[in-house]
N, C-alpha and C positions, 0 to 999 in steps of 0.2 A: 671352556672358552680360551681363546688365544691370549697369551700374555701381552699386555700393552694395547689390546684392541680399543679400549676406551680412549686412551691417549692418542692413538693414531686417528681415530675418528674426529676427536676434538681438534687435532692439528689440521686435518683436512678441511674442517669447516673454518677454522681460523685463517688458513691460507687463502680463503676466498673473501677476506675482509668482512666476515660475518660475525656478529655477536651471538653467543649462546646465552639464552635467557633461562633455560632450565633443562635438566637431563635426568634420566633415571635409566638404569640397566639392571637386568636380572638374568641369572643363569637358569635355563630350563633344560635339564639333562646336559647334553653336550653342546647345546646352542645358547646363545645369548640374545635377548631381545632388549632393544633400547629405544628410548623416545627422547628426541631433542626438540626443544622449542627454540627457534632462531629468529632473528630480526633480519628481514631482507627488504630491499628497496622496491623490487618488482618481480615479475615472474621469471624474467631472464636471469636475474640474480639467483633466484630459488633453483633454477635449472642448473646453474654452475655449482651450487652447493650440493645438490643431489648427485650430480656427476662426480664431484670430488669424493663424496662419502662412498659411492659405488666403486671407486678405484682403490679403496683401502682393502688390503689383503684380508680375506676372511669374511668380508661383508657379502652376503648372498642376496639381499633385497633392500631396497630403499623405496619408501612411498611417502606421499604427502598425506598428512593427517588433516583433521578438521581445523578450520580457521578459528583462532581464539580472539574473539571480538574484544574481550575485556583486557587482553594483553597489548592492545594497540593496533592500529590499522596495518602495520607492516610485519606483524608477527604471524608465523605459521608454526604448526606442529608437524612433526614427521617421525617416522620410525625407521630403524634399520635392524637387520638380523645378521649375526655373524656365526660362522660354523666353528665347531671345536677344533682342537688341534689335529 
């Protein structure tokens, strides 16, 4: 996994004025899989967040995960993958 990948993804999310509620990442061989639960105001806001994460060097895929009803009406879960060095 790339050095500072988690930091860069978190900063890209923060730069969209989005709060990260939860995250976890794990190395799988030379790849990293991560899951971020973020609080967004609407689908347009979510789109901005996903585009920001997609722009991080090393991120190869960003997708929306299932809605987390118990986390509040504006929370969504998503994942991203990053390539190794």
